[in-house]
MIKE-636498 format. One line per 2 residues: number of its first residue (from 0); for each residue x, y, z of C-alpha. Coordinates in steps of 0.1 Angstrom, whole numbers, plus 2048, in hexadecimal, padded with zeros to 3 digits. Each point is the difference from the previous one (the first is absolute). Layout:
N
NUM) X Y Z | ...
END
This chain:
489
0) 54B BCB 5FB | 7E0 815 80A
2) 806 81D 7E7 | 7E8 817 813
4) 816 7FE 822 | 81C 811 7EC
6) 806 824 804 | 803 814 7DD
8) 826 803 803 | 801 7D9 804
10) 7E8 7FD 7E0 | 816 818 7E9
12) 81E 7E8 80B | 7ED 7E2 7F5
14) 7F3 812 7E0 | 825 808 7F8
16) 80A 7DD 804 | 7E4 7F5 7ED
18) 7F3 7E8 819 | 7DE 813 7FD
20) 7ED 812 7E8 | 7E8 81D 802
22) 7E5 7E8 7F7 | 806 7E8 81D
24) 804 81D 81B | 7DC 80E 7F3
26) 7EF 7E0 800 | 80E 7F7 824
28) 7F1 821 80C | 7DF 7FB 7EE
30) 7FD 7DE 811 | 804 80C 821
32) 7E6 81D 7F9 | 7E8 7E3 7F7
34) 80A 7EE 821 | 7FF 819 81B
36) 7E9 81F 7F0 | 7E0 7F3 80E
38) 80F 7FF 822 | 814 821 800
40) 7EB 812 7EA | 81D 819 7F6
42) 7F4 809 7DB | 7E7 816 7F7
44) 807 7FA 7D8 | 816 7E2 7FB
46) 810 804 7DF | 80C 7DA 7FC
48) 7F8 7F7 7DD | 80E 823 7EF
50) 81F 7F7 816 | 805 7DF 7F2
52) 7FD 80B 7DD | 818 81E 808
54) 819 7EA 810 | 7FF 7EA 7DF
56) 808 81F 7EC | 81D 80D 813
58) 810 7DE 801 | 7FF 7FC 7DB
60) 80D 827 7FD | 81E 7F6 81A
62) 808 7E1 7EC | 805 818 7E0
64) 80F 819 811 | 7E8 818 7FA
66) 7FB 80A 826 | 81F 804 818
68) 7FC 80C 825 | 804 7E8 820
70) 7DA 807 809 | 7F1 7F6 7E0
72) 7E3 7E8 808 | 802 802 829
74) 7DA 802 808 | 7F5 819 819
76) 7E2 808 812 | 7EE 826 801
78) 7EC 810 81C | 7DD 80D 7F1
80) 805 823 805 | 81E 802 7E7
82) 7F1 809 7DC | 805 7E3 7E7
84) 7F6 808 7DA | 7E7 7E8 7F5
86) 7F7 7EF 822 | 7E8 809 81C
88) 80E 815 81C | 7E6 801 81B
90) 811 80C 820 | 7ED 7E3 80F
92) 7DF 815 7FF | 7DF 800 7F1
94) 804 824 7F4 | 81A 7F3 7E6
96) 7F5 7DE 7FE | 7FF 800 7D9
98) 81B 81A 7F9 | 81B 7F5 7E8
100) 81B 817 800 | 808 812 7DC
102) 823 804 809 | 81E 7F1 814
104) 80E 80F 820 | 825 809 7FE
106) 80A 7E3 812 | 7EF 7E9 7E8
108) 810 810 7E4 | 821 7F6 811
110) 7F4 7E0 80A | 7F4 7F8 7DC
112) 823 810 7F1 | 811 7E3 812
114) 7E8 7E7 7F1 | 7F4 7F2 820
116) 7DE 7EC 803 | 7E3 80E 812
118) 7F0 7E2 812 | 7E2 816 80C
120) 7F1 81B 812 | 802 7FD 829
122) 7E4 806 81C | 805 81A 817
124) 7EB 817 818 | 7E9 815 7EC
126) 813 821 7F1 | 81D 7F3 817
128) 7ED 80A 821 | 804 7E4 818
130) 819 7EC 812 | 7F4 7DC 7FB
132) 7F2 7FD 7DC | 7DE 7FA 811
134) 7F2 820 7F0 | 801 7F4 7DB
136) 7E0 7FF 7ED | 807 7DE 7EF
138) 80E 7E9 81D | 817 7FC 820
140) 820 7F2 7F8 | 810 7EA 81B
142) 822 7FB 80E | 815 7E4 7F2
144) 810 7F8 81E | 7DC 7FA 813
146) 7DF 806 7EA | 7ED 809 81F
148) 815 820 802 | 803 821 7EC
150) 81D 805 7E7 | 803 825 80A
152) 7F5 81D 7E9 | 7FB 812 7EB
154) 81A 7ED 7EB | 7F4 7DF 80F
156) 7F9 7ED 7DF | 824 809 7F5
158) 811 7F3 81F | 7EA 7E1 802
160) 803 7F7 7DD | 829 804 805
162) 7FE 7EB 820 | 7EA 7E6 7F1
164) 817 7FB 7E1 | 7E7 80B 7E8
166) 818 81E 7F2 | 826 804 806
168) 7FB 823 809 | 7E7 81C 7FE
170) 7F9 825 801 | 7EE 810 81B
172) 7F9 824 80D | 807 80E 821
174) 7EF 81F 80C | 805 7F9 827
176) 80E 7DC 802 | 7ED 7EE 7E5
178) 81E 7EC 7EF | 814 7FD 822
180) 7E4 7F4 817 | 7F1 7E6 7EA
182) 825 7F5 7F7 | 804 7FC 827
184) 7DF 7EA 805 | 808 7EC 7E1
186) 827 7F9 806 | 80D 811 7E1
188) 814 81D 7F8 | 7EF 824 7FA
190) 812 821 7F7 | 7F2 820 800
192) 816 819 7EE | 807 824 807
194) 7E2 816 7F6 | 809 80B 7DA
196) 817 7E5 7F6 | 7E6 7EB 7F1
198) 7E6 810 7E6 | 7DD 802 80E
200) 7F0 806 7DE | 7E5 7E7 7FA
202) 7FF 7F7 824 | 7D9 806 809
204) 806 819 81B | 7F8 7FC 827
206) 814 81B 80D | 817 812 7E9
208) 81A 80D 817 | 805 7DE 80F
210) 7F9 7E5 7E6 | 81D 7ED 7F6
212) 803 7E0 7E7 | 81A 7E7 80A
214) 80B 7DA 7FE | 7F2 7E2 814
216) 81A 7E3 7FD | 80D 7E0 80E
218) 823 80D 80B | 813 821 800
220) 814 7FB 7E1 | 7DF 7FC 7EB
222) 7F3 820 810 | 821 814 7F2
224) 7FB 7F0 7DE | 7DE 80A 7FE
226) 805 823 80F | 81A 803 7E5
228) 7E5 7FA 7E6 | 7E5 819 80D
230) 814 81D 809 | 80B 823 7EC
232) 7F2 821 7FA | 7DF 802 7EC
234) 7F5 821 7EF | 7DB 7F3 808
236) 803 804 825 | 80A 822 80F
238) 80A 7F0 81E | 818 7E7 7F0
240) 825 80A 80A | 81A 802 7E4
242) 81C 7EE 810 | 81F 7E8 7EE
244) 7F7 7DD 7FB | 80E 7EA 81A
246) 804 7D9 7FE | 7F2 7F6 824
248) 810 7DC 7FE | 822 80E 801
250) 7F6 80D 824 | 7FE 7DE 80D
252) 822 7FA 80D | 7F6 7EA 81C
254) 813 815 81B | 7F4 819 81B
256) 820 805 815 | 800 823 80C
258) 7D8 806 7F7 | 7F0 816 81A
260) 7DD 7F3 807 | 7E9 815 816
262) 7E1 7EE 813 | 7E6 81B 807
264) 7F1 7F3 823 | 7DE 80B 7F8
266) 7F9 7E7 7E7 | 809 7E4 81B
268) 7E6 80C 81B | 7DF 7F8 808
270) 7EA 7EC 7E6 | 81D 7ED 7F0
272) 7FE 7DA 806 | 818 7F1 816
274) 80B 7E6 7E6 | 805 81D 7E4
276) 817 811 81C | 813 7E2 803
278) 807 7F8 7DB | 80B 824 7FC
280) 816 7FE 81E | 811 7E2 7F0
282) 802 813 7E0 | 813 81D 811
284) 817 7E5 80F | 806 7F1 7DC
286) 80B 826 7F4 | 816 804 81E
288) 811 7DE 7FA | 807 80E 7DD
290) 811 81D 80B | 7E5 81C 7FE
292) 7F9 817 81E | 7E0 7FD 80E
294) 7F2 81C 816 | 7E0 808 811
296) 7F1 825 7FC | 7E1 815 801
298) 7EC 808 7E0 | 7E5 818 80F
300) 7E8 7FD 7E2 | 7EF 7DE 808
302) 7E4 811 813 | 7F6 816 7E3
304) 80A 7EE 7E2 | 7E0 7EC 7FF
306) 7E6 81A 805 | 813 817 7E5
308) 802 7E5 7E7 | 7DA 7F8 804
310) 7F5 827 7FC | 818 804 7E1
312) 7F7 7E0 7EE | 7DA 802 807
314) 800 824 7F4 | 814 7F6 7DF
316) 7EA 7E0 7FD | 7E2 816 801
318) 80C 81B 7E4 | 80E 7E0 7EA
320) 7DF 7ED 802 | 7EB 81F 7F8
322) 804 7F8 7DA | 7ED 7DD 804
324) 7DF 80F 7FE | 7EC 7EB 7E5
326) 804 819 7E5 | 823 806 7FC
328) 80D 7DE 80C | 7F4 7E0 80E
330) 7E2 7EE 80C | 7DD 811 7F5
332) 7E2 7F7 814 | 7DE 7F9 7EE
334) 7EB 811 81B | 801 825 7FE
336) 7E4 81A 7F8 | 819 81D 801
338) 821 80C 7FD | 808 7FF 826
340) 7F1 7DF 800 | 816 7F5 7E8
342) 81F 80A 812 | 7F2 7F3 823
344) 7F6 7E0 7F4 | 81D 7F7 7EA
346) 818 80A 81D | 7ED 7EB 819
348) 7FC 7E3 7EE | 824 801 7EF
350) 812 805 81F | 806 7E6 81C
352) 7FE 809 826 | 827 807 806
354) 804 814 7E0 | 7E0 816 80A
356) 80C 803 826 | 823 80F 7F0
358) 7EF 817 7E9 | 7E8 80E 81D
360) 81D 807 817 | 815 80D 7E4
362) 7E5 818 7F6 | 7FA 80A 825
364) 824 80B 805 | 800 813 7DF
366) 7DE 813 807 | 801 826 807
368) 804 805 824 | 814 7DE 807
370) 819 803 7E6 | 818 815 815
372) 7F9 7E9 822 | 805 7E1 7EE
374) 812 7FE 7DD | 815 81E 805
376) 80D 7F5 81F | 805 7DD 7F5
378) 818 80E 7E3 | 813 813 81B
380) 804 7E0 815 | 80B 7EF 7E1
382) 81E 81A 7FC | 808 7F9 825
384) 802 7DA 7F8 | 816 806 7E2
386) 816 815 817 | 800 7E4 81A
388) 80E 7E5 7E8 | 81C 81A 7F1
390) 80C 805 824 | 802 7D8 802
392) 812 7FA 7DF | 81B 81A 80B
394) 80A 7E7 819 | 7F2 7DE 7F3
396) 803 7F2 7DD | 7DD 7EB 803
398) 7E8 7FB 819 | 7F1 7DB 80C
400) 7DB 7FC 80A | 7E5 7E3 800
402) 7EE 803 7DF | 7E0 7F9 816
404) 7F9 7FF 821 | 7F0 7DD 7FD
406) 800 7E2 7E7 | 7E3 7FA 7E9
408) 7DF 801 812 | 7E2 7EA 7F8
410) 7E7 80A 7E7 | 7E3 813 80B
412) 80E 80A 823 | 80B 826 7F6
414) 7E8 807 7E4 | 7E2 80C 815
416) 819 818 816 | 811 817 7E9
418) 812 812 81A | 813 7DE 80A
420) 806 7FB 7DB | 80E 823 7FA
422) 81A 7FA 820 | 80E 7E1 7ED
424) 812 819 7EB | 812 812 81E
426) 823 7F5 7F7 | 7FD 808 7D9
428) 7EE 823 7FB | 81A 816 80B
430) 815 7F3 7E4 | 7E9 80C 7E6
432) 7F9 823 811 | 827 804 800
434) 801 7F3 7DB | 81B 7E7 808
436) 80B 7DD 7F5 | 7FA 7E3 815
438) 802 7D9 7FE | 7EE 7E3 813
440) 814 7DF 801 | 7F5 7E0 813
442) 814 7FD 81F | 7F0 7DE 80F
444) 7DD 7F3 807 | 7ED 7FE 823
446) 7F3 7E5 812 | 7E4 7F9 7E5
448) 817 7FF 7E7 | 7F5 821 7F2
450) 81B 819 7F2 | 80F 81E 810
452) 80C 81D 7EA | 81B 817 808
454) 802 825 7F3 | 81E 812 7F6
456) 7FB 823 7FA | 819 814 7EB
458) 80A 828 7F7 | 7F0 80B 7E0
460) 80F 7EE 7E2 | 813 7E7 819
462) 7F2 7E2 7EF | 822 7F1 7FD
464) 807 805 825 | 7DF 7EE 80B
466) 802 7E5 7E3 | 825 7F6 80B
468) 7F3 7FF 825 | 7E4 7EB 7F9
470) 813 7EA 7E7 | 81D 7F9 819
472) 7E7 7FB 81B | 7EE 7E5 7E7
474) 81F 7EF 7F9 | 806 7F9 826
476) 7DB 7F4 808 | 7F6 7EE 7E1
478) 7DB 803 805 | 7F6 7F1 7E3
480) 813 7E2 803 | 7F1 7FA 825
482) 7DD 80B 7FD | 7E5 7F8 7E7
484) 7DA 80A 7FC | 7EA 7E4 80A
486) 7EE 800 7DE | 821 7FA 7EE
488) 80E 7E4 815
END
């Protein structure tokens, strides 16, 4: 039995029946990290020695009945923009290369309360700005399905580590598709929760009104289990919503009879790869066969969503990254003869090209004379986007679209063309603009055996609806049983 190919809920069963111990599981994942990390490069800070010692400690406490809980000793990987006390949180940047967080993010407090084991901090695009994990200061993560291709971004390290069985599941963050798009590229499940459902306290901010932490997992049930752990009101985050706690695993009924699914035709137009369309059409047919109603309609926002997203995201990034100046936080240059030079050189040397590009764009749209023309207008369009979604959800329970217009592209093919890279987010950004939940599940592979992702978008706080729809589909197609990354075969 290959322990690392098990889902978390399968591991829980084997722990319960005493077929496995916490130490067995942790050792198996550490072996895989040793085996694949040189090729995949998913980790910025591996914590393998600490993990093994923690596993032995937890196993002893379980045997003495000092610890209870079904997730005690389950390993996890954490994206490196989530603050972890006593461990480097670099945001894959030179600016925070040596920053050791003095506190835990709220999600880390919740993970620690379950006695899970942190296997390490995972690679990402610098400050979560990118769609390929090529913009990391440290290394370029590779896609386990084909090492010449990107794993997506910005949570590329998280998705690649789950796909390569180096962690059973991971936390990522999603600002415009940064959980869903890498999940699609790496053939795993990625869930972006409703804005405010998961606390952002301790997540290093990119764009505060768009960012959301969420799970990247092997299957939908694991996504529901991890979502159970990380949700909940947090007084430290003013955008955190105070809602009754829900057990999302109860929503997985494997039944979609009577479900109304809307297909926004704008998401299937020009620029969507023909093989992606084909697999999505097959998925629609699967839902019809299962008793759901599938209907095409027009969602008149696709033309505006991308421009709106990049104006708002860059404006907020410019504001949030202002604190990294070499004095208050972050890298400080050694070459300066005045205060102005200290600021200029610290930021010039500390930030990478993509981060600088977005800061400049954001500063421009917030500047006097341009604020009304760009930022204010983008916020007005944001309201229109929300209203369009509200109208759609009056008629449909969920919307089905591609997660990405293409499968994973080759490393280096888009990194020198920012506009082309930004267009890769076309299917995902509107969800963040409207603060909605969405999940990406694998729906097949193309002719080169590269995974294709299907995105299901729900109304606000309708995680149960999209999780059940994704779960029911997953039970039919059995993607994990039929396909596997080339690296783990």
